[in-house]
LOSE-34204 format. One record per residue: x, y, z of N, C-alpha, C, O in turn; residue in one letter. Coordinates in steps of 0.05 Angstrom, whole numbers. Example, Ala and Ser with C-alpha at 12.3 -4.5 7.8 and 13.67 -1.06 7.14 Angstrom:
residues 2
{n.u->264, n.v->-114, n.w->156, ca.u->246, ca.v->-90, ca.w->156, c.u->264, c.v->-66, c.w->156, o.u->285, o.v->-66, o.w->169, code->A}
{n.u->257, n.v->-45, n.w->142, ca.u->273, ca.v->-21, ca.w->143, c.u->258, c.v->1, c.w->157, o.u->268, o.v->23, o.w->161, code->S}
***
This chain:
residues 83
{n.u->1541, n.v->2175, n.w->2289, ca.u->1560, ca.v->2154, ca.w->2293, c.u->1561, c.v->2148, c.w->2323, o.u->1561, o.v->2167, o.w->2340, code->M}
{n.u->1563, n.v->2123, n.w->2331, ca.u->1565, ca.v->2116, ca.w->2359, c.u->1591, c.v->2125, c.w->2371, o.u->1612, o.v->2124, o.w->2357, code->K}
{n.u->1591, n.v->2133, n.w->2395, ca.u->1615, ca.v->2142, ca.w->2409, c.u->1631, c.v->2118, c.w->2419, o.u->1620, o.v->2097, o.w->2427, code->K}
{n.u->1657, n.v->2121, n.w->2420, ca.u->1676, ca.v->2102, ca.w->2432, c.u->1676, c.v->2074, c.w->2419, o.u->1681, o.v->2054, o.w->2432, code->D}
{n.u->1669, n.v->2072, n.w->2393, ca.u->1671, ca.v->2046, ca.w->2380, c.u->1694, c.v->2045, c.w->2360, o.u->1701, o.v->2023, o.w->2351, code->I}
{n.u->1705, n.v->2068, n.w->2352, ca.u->1727, ca.v->2068, ca.w->2333, c.u->1754, c.v->2070, c.w->2347, o.u->1755, o.v->2082, o.w->2369, code->H}
{n.u->1775, n.v->2058, n.w->2336, ca.u->1801, ca.v->2060, ca.w->2347, c.u->1811, c.v->2090, c.w->2348, o.u->1800, o.v->2107, o.w->2334, code->P}
{n.u->1831, n.v->2095, n.w->2364, ca.u->1842, ca.v->2122, ca.w->2367, c.u->1855, c.v->2132, c.w->2341, o.u->1856, o.v->2156, o.w->2336, code->D}
{n.u->1863, n.v->2113, n.w->2324, ca.u->1877, ca.v->2121, ca.w->2299, c.u->1857, c.v->2126, c.w->2276, o.u->1866, o.v->2131, o.w->2253, code->T}
{n.u->1831, n.v->2125, n.w->2281, ca.u->1811, ca.v->2130, ca.w->2260, c.u->1811, c.v->2159, c.w->2253, o.u->1807, o.v->2176, o.w->2270, code->Y}
{n.u->1815, n.v->2165, n.w->2227, ca.u->1816, ca.v->2193, ca.w->2218, c.u->1810, c.v->2193, c.w->2188, o.u->1811, o.v->2173, o.w->2175, code->R}
{n.u->1805, n.v->2217, n.w->2176, ca.u->1801, ca.v->2219, ca.w->2147, c.u->1828, c.v->2214, c.w->2133, o.u->1848, o.v->2225, o.w->2141, code->P}
{n.u->1827, n.v->2198, n.w->2112, ca.u->1851, ca.v->2192, ca.w->2096, c.u->1843, c.v->2195, c.w->2066, o.u->1822, o.v->2187, o.w->2058, code->V}
{n.u->1862, n.v->2206, n.w->2050, ca.u->1858, ca.v->2209, ca.w->2022, c.u->1869, c.v->2184, c.w->2008, o.u->1893, o.v->2178, o.w->2012, code->V}
{n.u->1853, n.v->2170, n.w->1993, ca.u->1862, ca.v->2147, ca.w->1978, c.u->1864, c.v->2156, c.w->1949, o.u->1844, o.v->2166, o.w->1937, code->F}
{n.u->1887, n.v->2152, n.w->1936, ca.u->1892, ca.v->2161, ca.w->1909, c.u->1896, c.v->2136, c.w->1891, o.u->1914, o.v->2120, o.w->1896, code->E}
{n.u->1880, n.v->2134, n.w->1870, ca.u->1881, ca.v->2111, ca.w->1852, c.u->1902, c.v->2117, c.w->1830, o.u->1900, o.v->2137, o.w->1816, code->D}
{n.u->1922, n.v->2100, n.w->1828, ca.u->1943, ca.v->2103, ca.w->1808, c.u->1932, c.v->2100, c.w->1779, o.u->1941, o.v->2114, o.w->1761, code->L}
{n.u->1914, n.v->2081, n.w->1775, ca.u->1904, ca.v->2075, ca.w->1749, c.u->1887, c.v->2098, c.w->1737, o.u->1890, o.v->2104, o.w->1713, code->A}
{n.u->1870, n.v->2110, n.w->1752, ca.u->1852, ca.v->2131, ca.w->1742, c.u->1858, c.v->2159, c.w->1751, o.u->1849, o.v->2178, o.w->1740, code->S}
{n.u->1873, n.v->2161, n.w->1773, ca.u->1879, ca.v->2187, ca.w->1784, c.u->1857, c.v->2197, c.w->1803, o.u->1859, o.v->2220, o.w->1813, code->G}
{n.u->1836, n.v->2181, n.w->1807, ca.u->1814, ca.v->2189, ca.w->1825, c.u->1824, c.v->2190, c.w->1853, o.u->1842, o.v->2175, o.w->1861, code->A}
{n.u->1812, n.v->2208, n.w->1869, ca.u->1819, ca.v->2211, ca.w->1897, c.u->1794, c.v->2210, c.w->1914, o.u->1773, o.v->2221, o.w->1906, code->R}
{n.u->1795, n.v->2197, n.w->1937, ca.u->1773, ca.v->2193, ca.w->1955, c.u->1782, c.v->2201, c.w->1983, o.u->1804, o.v->2195, o.w->1992, code->F}
{n.u->1765, n.v->2216, n.w->1997, ca.u->1770, ca.v->2222, ca.w->2025, c.u->1751, c.v->2205, c.w->2042, o.u->1727, o.v->2209, o.w->2042, code->L}
{n.u->1763, n.v->2186, n.w->2057, ca.u->1748, ca.v->2165, ca.w->2071, c.u->1760, c.v->2162, c.w->2099, o.u->1785, o.v->2165, o.w->2102, code->I}
{n.u->1744, n.v->2157, n.w->2119, ca.u->1754, ca.v->2151, ca.w->2146, c.u->1768, c.v->2124, c.w->2146, o.u->1757, o.v->2104, o.w->2135, code->G}
{n.u->1791, n.v->2122, n.w->2158, ca.u->1806, ca.v->2097, ca.w->2158, c.u->1826, c.v->2097, c.w->2182, o.u->1832, o.v->2118, o.w->2194, code->S}
{n.u->1836, n.v->2073, n.w->2188, ca.u->1857, ca.v->2070, ca.w->2209, c.u->1884, c.v->2062, c.w->2196, o.u->1903, o.v->2056, o.w->2210, code->T}
{n.u->1886, n.v->2063, n.w->2169, ca.u->1910, ca.v->2054, ca.w->2155, c.u->1933, c.v->2073, c.w->2163, o.u->1929, o.v->2097, o.w->2166, code->V}
{n.u->1957, n.v->2061, n.w->2165, ca.u->1981, ca.v->2077, ca.w->2172, c.u->1994, c.v->2086, c.w->2146, o.u->1999, o.v->2070, o.w->2128, code->H}
{n.u->2001, n.v->2111, n.w->2145, ca.u->2015, ca.v->2122, ca.w->2122, c.u->2032, c.v->2146, c.w->2130, o.u->2026, o.v->2160, o.w->2150, code->T}
{n.u->2054, n.v->2150, n.w->2116, ca.u->2073, ca.v->2171, ca.w->2122, c.u->2069, c.v->2195, c.w->2103, o.u->2080, o.v->2217, o.w->2109, code->N}
{n.u->2055, n.v->2192, n.w->2081, ca.u->2051, ca.v->2213, ca.w->2062, c.u->2027, c.v->2230, c.w->2070, o.u->2008, o.v->2221, o.w->2083, code->E}
{n.u->2028, n.v->2256, n.w->2061, ca.u->2005, ca.v->2274, ca.w->2065, c.u->1999, c.v->2288, c.w->2039, o.u->2017, o.v->2290, o.w->2022, code->T}
{n.u->1975, n.v->2298, n.w->2036, ca.u->1967, ca.v->2314, ca.w->2013, c.u->1945, c.v->2333, c.w->2021, o.u->1932, o.v->2330, o.w->2041, code->T}
{n.u->1942, n.v->2354, n.w->2005, ca.u->1920, ca.v->2373, ca.w->2011, c.u->1895, c.v->2365, c.w->1996, o.u->1897, o.v->2354, o.w->1973, code->S}
{n.u->1873, n.v->2369, n.w->2008, ca.u->1847, ca.v->2361, ca.w->1997, c.u->1833, c.v->2386, c.w->1986, o.u->1844, o.v->2408, o.w->1989, code->W}
{n.u->1810, n.v->2384, n.w->1974, ca.u->1796, ca.v->2406, ca.w->1962, c.u->1788, c.v->2427, c.w->1982, o.u->1784, o.v->2451, o.w->1975, code->E}
{n.u->1786, n.v->2420, n.w->2008, ca.u->1779, ca.v->2440, ca.w->2028, c.u->1803, c.v->2455, c.w->2038, o.u->1801, o.v->2473, o.w->2056, code->D}
{n.u->1827, n.v->2449, n.w->2027, ca.u->1852, ca.v->2463, ca.w->2035, c.u->1866, c.v->2452, c.w->2059, o.u->1888, o.v->2461, o.w->2065, code->G}
{n.u->1855, n.v->2431, n.w->2071, ca.u->1868, ca.v->2419, ca.w->2095, c.u->1887, c.v->2396, c.w->2085, o.u->1883, o.v->2385, o.w->2064, code->K}
{n.u->1906, n.v->2390, n.w->2102, ca.u->1925, ca.v->2368, ca.w->2097, c.u->1914, c.v->2343, c.w->2110, o.u->1905, o.v->2343, o.w->2133, code->E}
{n.u->1915, n.v->2321, n.w->2095, ca.u->1906, ca.v->2295, ca.w->2104, c.u->1927, c.v->2274, c.w->2097, o.u->1943, o.v->2277, o.w->2079, code->Y}
{n.u->1928, n.v->2252, n.w->2113, ca.u->1946, ca.v->2229, ca.w->2105, c.u->1937, c.v->2218, c.w->2078, o.u->1913, o.v->2218, o.w->2072, code->P}
{n.u->1956, n.v->2209, n.w->2062, ca.u->1950, ca.v->2199, ca.w->2035, c.u->1960, c.v->2170, c.w->2032, o.u->1982, o.v->2164, o.w->2041, code->K}
{n.u->1943, n.v->2153, n.w->2021, ca.u->1951, ca.v->2126, ca.w->2014, c.u->1946, c.v->2122, c.w->1984, o.u->1924, o.v->2127, o.w->1974, code->L}
{n.u->1966, n.v->2112, n.w->1970, ca.u->1964, ca.v->2107, ca.w->1941, c.u->1956, c.v->2078, c.w->1937, o.u->1968, o.v->2060, o.w->1949, code->T}
{n.u->1935, n.v->2073, n.w->1921, ca.u->1926, ca.v->2046, ca.w->1915, c.u->1928, c.v->2042, c.w->1885, o.u->1926, o.v->2061, o.w->1870, code->V}
{n.u->1932, n.v->2017, n.w->1877, ca.u->1935, ca.v->2011, ca.w->1849, c.u->1909, c.v->2011, c.w->1833, o.u->1908, o.v->2018, o.w->1810, code->E}
{n.u->1887, n.v->2004, n.w->1847, ca.u->1861, ca.v->2002, ca.w->1833, c.u->1839, c.v->2008, c.w->1852, o.u->1841, o.v->2002, o.w->1876, code->I}
{n.u->1818, n.v->2020, n.w->1842, ca.u->1795, ca.v->2027, ca.w->1859, c.u->1769, c.v->2023, c.w->1842, o.u->1771, o.v->2012, o.w->1820, code->S}
{n.u->1747, n.v->2031, n.w->1853, ca.u->1722, ca.v->2028, ca.w->1838, c.u->1721, c.v->2046, c.w->1813, o.u->1705, o.v->2041, o.w->1795, code->S}
{n.u->1738, n.v->2066, n.w->1812, ca.u->1739, ca.v->2084, ca.w->1788, c.u->1755, c.v->2071, c.w->1765, o.u->1754, o.v->2081, o.w->1743, code->K}
{n.u->1771, n.v->2051, n.w->1771, ca.u->1787, ca.v->2039, ca.w->1750, c.u->1783, c.v->2009, c.w->1747, o.u->1793, o.v->1997, o.w->1727, code->S}
{n.u->1770, n.v->1996, n.w->1765, ca.u->1766, ca.v->1966, ca.w->1763, c.u->1745, c.v->1960, c.w->1742, o.u->1724, o.v->1973, o.w->1741, code->H}
{n.u->1751, n.v->1941, n.w->1724, ca.u->1732, ca.v->1934, ca.w->1702, c.u->1704, c.v->1926, c.w->1712, o.u->1685, o.v->1931, o.w->1698, code->P}
{n.u->1702, n.v->1914, n.w->1735, ca.u->1676, ca.v->1906, ca.w->1745, c.u->1658, c.v->1930, c.w->1749, o.u->1634, o.v->1929, o.w->1743, code->F}
{n.u->1669, n.v->1952, n.w->1759, ca.u->1653, ca.v->1976, ca.w->1765, c.u->1651, c.v->1994, c.w->1740, o.u->1630, o.v->2008, o.w->1737, code->Y}
{n.u->1671, n.v->1995, n.w->1723, ca.u->1671, ca.v->2013, ca.w->1700, c.u->1656, c.v->2001, c.w->1677, o.u->1647, o.v->2016, o.w->1659, code->T}
{n.u->1654, n.v->1975, n.w->1675, ca.u->1640, ca.v->1962, ca.w->1653, c.u->1658, c.v->1959, c.w->1629, o.u->1650, o.v->1948, o.w->1608, code->G}
{n.u->1683, n.v->1967, n.w->1631, ca.u->1702, ca.v->1964, ca.w->1609, c.u->1714, c.v->1937, c.w->1609, o.u->1720, o.v->1926, o.w->1630, code->E}
{n.u->1717, n.v->1925, n.w->1586, ca.u->1729, ca.v->1898, ca.w->1583, c.u->1758, c.v->1901, c.w->1576, o.u->1765, o.v->1914, o.w->1556, code->D}
{n.u->1775, n.v->1889, n.w->1592, ca.u->1803, ca.v->1889, ca.w->1586, c.u->1810, c.v->1863, c.w->1571, o.u->1805, o.v->1842, o.w->1582, code->R}
{n.u->1820, n.v->1866, n.w->1547, ca.u->1827, ca.v->1842, ca.w->1532, c.u->1855, c.v->1833, c.w->1539, o.u->1873, o.v->1849, o.w->1542, code->T}
{n.u->1857, n.v->1807, n.w->1542, ca.u->1883, ca.v->1795, ca.w->1547, c.u->1893, c.v->1781, c.w->1522, o.u->1877, o.v->1774, o.w->1505, code->L}
{n.u->1918, n.v->1775, n.w->1521, ca.u->1929, ca.v->1761, ca.w->1498, c.u->1924, c.v->1731, c.w->1502, o.u->1943, o.v->1716, o.w->1507, code->D}
{n.u->1899, n.v->1723, n.w->1500, ca.u->1892, ca.v->1695, ca.w->1505, c.u->1903, c.v->1677, c.w->1483, o.u->1912, o.v->1655, o.w->1489, code->K}
{n.u->1903, n.v->1686, n.w->1458, ca.u->1914, ca.v->1669, ca.w->1437, c.u->1943, c.v->1664, c.w->1441, o.u->1953, o.v->1641, o.w->1437, code->A}
{n.u->1958, n.v->1684, n.w->1450, ca.u->1986, ca.v->1680, ca.w->1455, c.u->1991, c.v->1661, c.w->1478, o.u->2010, o.v->1645, o.w->1477, code->G}
{n.u->1975, n.v->1662, n.w->1498, ca.u->1978, ca.v->1644, ca.w->1521, c.u->1972, c.v->1615, c.w->1512, o.u->1987, o.v->1597, o.w->1520, code->R}
{n.u->1951, n.v->1611, n.w->1497, ca.u->1944, ca.v->1584, ca.w->1487, c.u->1966, c.v->1573, c.w->1470, o.u->1974, o.v->1550, o.w->1473, code->V}
{n.u->1977, n.v->1590, n.w->1452, ca.u->1998, ca.v->1580, ca.w->1434, c.u->2023, c.v->1573, c.w->1449, o.u->2036, o.v->1553, o.w->1443, code->E}
{n.u->2031, n.v->1589, n.w->1469, ca.u->2054, ca.v->1582, ca.w->1486, c.u->2050, c.v->1556, c.w->1501, o.u->2069, o.v->1540, o.w->1504, code->R}
{n.u->2026, n.v->1552, n.w->1511, ca.u->2020, ca.v->1527, ca.w->1525, c.u->2023, c.v->1503, c.w->1506, o.u->2035, o.v->1483, o.w->1513, code->F}
{n.u->2012, n.v->1506, n.w->1482, ca.u->2014, ca.v->1484, ca.w->1462, c.u->2043, c.v->1478, c.w->1455, o.u->2051, o.v->1455, o.w->1451, code->R}
{n.u->2060, n.v->1499, n.w->1453, ca.u->2088, ca.v->1495, ca.w->1446, c.u->2102, c.v->1481, c.w->1469, o.u->2118, o.v->1463, o.w->1464, code->Q}
{n.u->2096, n.v->1488, n.w->1494, ca.u->2109, ca.v->1474, ca.w->1517, c.u->2100, c.v->1445, c.w->1517, o.u->2116, o.v->1427, o.w->1522, code->R}
{n.u->2074, n.v->1440, n.w->1512, ca.u->2063, ca.v->1413, ca.w->1513, c.u->2076, c.v->1396, c.w->1491, o.u->2082, o.v->1373, o.w->1495, code->A}
{n.u->2080, n.v->1408, n.w->1467, ca.u->2092, ca.v->1394, ca.w->1445, c.u->2121, c.v->1387, c.w->1451, o.u->2130, o.v->1365, o.w->1443, code->A}
{n.u->2136, n.v->1404, n.w->1465, ca.u->2163, ca.v->1399, ca.w->1471, c.u->2166, c.v->1376, c.w->1491, o.u->2186, o.v->1361, o.w->1490, code->R}
{n.u->2147, n.v->1373, n.w->1509, ca.u->2148, ca.v->1352, ca.w->1529, c.u->2141, c.v->1325, c.w->1518, o.u->2148, o.v->1304, o.w->1530, code->K}
{n.u->2128, n.v->1323, n.w->1495, ca.u->2120, ca.v->1297, ca.w->1484, c.u->2143, c.v->1283, c.w->1471, o.u->2140, o.v->1261, o.w->1461, code->K}
***
């Protein structure tokens, strides 16, 4: 890594995915007040994220079905009321 190109606040941070429970140790400058212990026994700052590559459908290949029929029916009911 090149010297003197990263900000002073650059350090390892644990990112924890709420959806899957996966945890990643990545260098970051993000500000956080929480800490957690990592597999090596050291304490690191922790940031909780709602979704990551371990839970996003694009990366997992899982298809999340939405209630499309219900949405269409509600739209038709609103449109019928306005006529």
